[in-house]
C-alpha positions in Angstrom: -18.8 52.9 55.6 -22.0 50.8 54.5 -22.2 51.1 50.2 -25.4 52.9 50.2 -24.2 55.6 52.0 -20.6 55.5 49.6 -23.1 55.7 46.4 -24.7 58.1 48.2 -21.9 60.5 49.1 -20.8 59.8 45.7 -24.1 61.4 44.1 -24.0 64.5 46.6 -20.2 65.3 46.1 -20.9 65.4 42.2 -24.4 67.3 42.3 -22.5 70.3 44.7 -19.1 70.6 42.3 -21.8 70.5 39.3 -24.1 73.4 41.3 -21.2 75.3 41.9 -20.0 75.4 38.3 -23.9 76.0 37.3 -24.1 79.0 39.3 -20.5 80.6 38.2 -21.3 79.9 34.4 -24.8 81.8 35.2 -23.3 85.1 36.7 -21.3 85.0 32.7 -25.3 84.8 30.8 -25.7 87.6 29.1 -29.1 88.3 31.4 -27.9 87.4 35.1 -31.1 89.1 36.4 -33.1 86.1 34.8 -30.7 83.5 36.2 -31.2 84.9 39.7 -33.2 81.8 41.1 -31.0 79.5 39.1 -28.1 81.0 40.9 -29.5 80.8 44.2 -30.8 77.3 43.9 -28.0 76.6 42.3 -26.2 77.5 45.8 -28.5 76.2 48.3 -28.4 72.3 46.6 -24.5 72.7 46.7 -24.5 73.4 50.1 -26.8 71.1 51.0 -25.3 68.4 49.4 -22.0 69.1 50.8 -23.2 69.2 53.6 -25.4 65.6 53.4 -22.3 63.9 52.4 -20.3 65.0 55.5 -23.4 63.8 57.5 -22.8 60.8 55.6 -19.1 59.9 56.0 -18.9 60.6 59.9 -22.6 58.1 60.0 -24.3 61.0 61.7 -27.4 59.8 63.3 -29.4 63.1 61.3 -27.7 61.4 58.2 -30.8 60.2 56.8 -33.5 62.9 57.9 -31.2 65.1 55.9 -31.4 63.5 53.4 -34.8 63.5 53.0 -34.3 67.3 53.1 -31.5 67.4 50.5 -33.2 65.5 48.1 -36.4 68.1 48.2 -34.1 71.0 47.7 -31.8 68.6 44.7 -35.4 68.5 42.7 -36.1 72.2 43.2 -33.1 73.1 41.4 -33.3 70.2 38.8 -36.9 71.9 37.9 -35.4 75.5 38.2 -32.3 74.4 35.9 -34.8 72.8 33.4 -36.3 75.3 32.5 -33.0 76.6 30.7 -31.7 75.9 27.4 -27.7 76.5 29.1 -25.6 73.1 28.6 -24.8 74.2 32.6 -28.1 74.2 33.4 -29.3 70.9 31.5 -26.6 69.4 32.9 -26.7 70.6 36.8 -30.5 69.3 36.3 -29.7 65.8 35.7 -26.8 65.9 38.3 -29.5 67.1 40.9 -32.0 64.7 39.5 -29.6 61.8 40.2 -28.7 62.9 43.5 -32.4 63.3 44.4 -32.9 59.9 43.7 -30.1 58.6 45.8 -30.9 60.3 48.4 -34.7 59.7 48.6 -33.0 55.8 48.9 -31.1 57.0 51.9 -33.6 58.6 53.3 -36.6 55.8 52.7 
């Protein structure tokens, strides 16, 4: 497996887990309704990142193209999480930005 795939798989895996943790933490917030968009994007991003990692691991011919879409979802999730002060949201935003960068490199 090439080194670009390995770096991106690592970022995608980290991002997926961070998004899952953020979504769960958001469910415990005082105003869950306020966190609804964050939770939805966390879940979408986690699924996208997991699938992107799997596609790269199997060296799928659609991996690079899928990484481009994954980067868009990561950026949307980063923007939404970045609006919230909670540590889990701020950490998620950072993980999403890092993953988006790695996926954009893969897609290029």
